[in-house]
N, C-alpha and C positions, 0 to 999 in steps of 0.2 A: 504494500500500500504506500503510495507516494506521500511524503510529508515534508514540512518545512518548519524550521525553528529559527527565529530571529532573537539573538541575544545582544543586548546593548548595555554596556557598562558606562557609568558616569565618569569615572576616572580614566585618564588623568586630566582633570579639569579643576579649576578653583572651586571651592577652597582646597588648596593643596594640603591635605591632612592625611598622612600615611600612618599606618600602625607600626609599632616597634619592630615587629617581625621583619618588615621590609626596610624600614628606615634606618635601623641601627648601623648597618654596614656603610650606607651612603653618607649618613651624617658624620660618622667617625672619620671618613675619608674625604669629606667635602672640599678640603683645601687642595686636593689633587684633581678635582673635577674640572672639566673643560670650561673655559671662558671664551666666548666668541671673539675672534680676532678683530671683528668689526664693531665691538662694543663701544668704542670711543670715536667712531667715524663722525666727522663734523657735519655731514649731511647738508652742506651749504647749498647744494643745487637740487635737493630732494623736493619733489612736489608733494611728498607725504607729510611734511611737517610744517607747522607754523612756529615761529619763535616761542610763543607762549607754551606750546606743547613740549618743546625741548626743555624749557625752564622747569616745567612741571616734572618731567622725567628726572631731571637732575636733582630737583628738590626732594623727591620721594626716595632717593637712594638707588635708582635704577641703573646708575652708572658705576656702582661700587662692585668690583669683582667678587668680593666675599659674599655680597648679597646674591649675586648671580649664582654662585656656587651653592648657597643654601637653597635657592629655588630649584636648582638642578638636582640636588640631593632628594628633595621632596618629589620632584617629577619622576626621577629614576625609580624611586621606591614604589610609586603608584604604577609605573609601567611594569615593574617586576610582579606586583600583585596581580595585574591583569594577565600577565604571562602564566602565572600559576593557575588562575581561574580557567583560562583557556585549556591548560593542560588537564585540569579536572574534567572539563567537558569532553575532551577527546578520550580520556580514560573511560568515561561513561559510555561513549559510543563503542569502544572496544568491549566493555563489559556486557553490553546488550547485543553484540554481534552485528552492529550496524556500520562499522567502519568502512567496509569495502563497498557499500552501496550509498555512501553519503558524501556529497560534495560539501566541503567546508570552505567558506570564504571568510577571511579576516581582513579588515581594513579599518580606517579611521576617517572621521569627517574633516580633520585638519591637523596640521603639525603644531609646533610650539616654538615661539621665538626665543625663549630662554636668554634674553638680554641682547640678542643680535640687533644690529642696526640702531645703535644708540639707545640701548636699554629696553627694547620692546619686550613685552610678554604677551602671551596669548596668540591670537590669530588675526588681529585687526588690520594688518597691512599685507599687501600682496607680494611678499618676499618668499623665496624658496623655502625657508625654514617653516613658514606657515602653510605652504601649499603641498609640500612633499609629504606623502603619507605611505604607510606600509600597505601592501596588498599581497596576501598569500592565498593560494588556492591549494586544496588537498583533495584528491579524488583517486584513491588507490586503484591501480590497474588502468587508469585513464590518463593521469598526469604523473609523470615520473618525478620522484623526489629530487630536489636540488635544481630544478629548472629555473633559470633566471632569464627574464625578458628584459632586454636592453632598450627596447623601443619605448618612447614616451607613451603612456597609456592614461586613460581617464576613467573616472567613476561612471561616466556616461556609457562606457563599453561594458560595464559589469553585468547589467541586466541581460544584454545580448549574449554574453559569455555563459551565464548561468543557463539560459534557455537552450543554448547550443549543446551544452554538456548533458542536459537532462532530456535531450532529443525533442525539444519543443521549439527549435529555432524557426520553423516554418510560420509560427504564429507571432514572431517578433516584428512589431511595427514601430519600434523605438528608433531614435536617431543614432544609437550606438552601433558598434560593430563588434562581433565576437573576437575575443583575443586568442581564441583557440589556435589560429594560424601561427601565432608567435610562441605558443606554449608547446605544441607538438612538433 
C-alpha cells in the first residue's frame, strides 16, 4: 500500500536553544569554530544594507567573532540533534521492513548566515550561505549510495523527482524537472 510521511523539525531555527547532550561538545570547543572570513566586509557598495542597518548590527555585537562562535556552537548542536532524529526515523523504517520500498528525501527550507557578510544571521539576505541547503535522497536499489550531483538543482525539481521515482511522472504538471537524469 503506497504511503507518504512528511516530517518537519523546527530546529535549527531561533530561538537557538540546544540540550546539553548536543551542546556540550560544541560549547566547550566554540573558540575553535569557524568564523566567516567575510564577517568584517565593509559592504560599501552593497545594495542590501543601509547605514542604519550596519550600525544596528555593530551595536548588537554581530561583528564580534566570539559571539559568532557561540551562535555557531548552538546551531551545530541543533543540527546534530536533527541528524540523530533522522537516524531514529531511518532505524524505524529498517525495523518495520520498509527501507527498501521507501524513498527518503531530506532537505531544508534555507541555510544560515552565521555572521557572514557583516554579521548577518538567519536567512534575510540572498547570499549563498542563506540559499544553499542540503538535499539527500535515499531509495535502496534505485539510487546508489554516495551519488553526488554536481549540477545546480532547485527545490522546484523535487516534486518532479519524487513523482518520477514512484512511477507517477506521467501525471507531473509542475514547472520542475526530475533530477533522476543526474542521479542515475
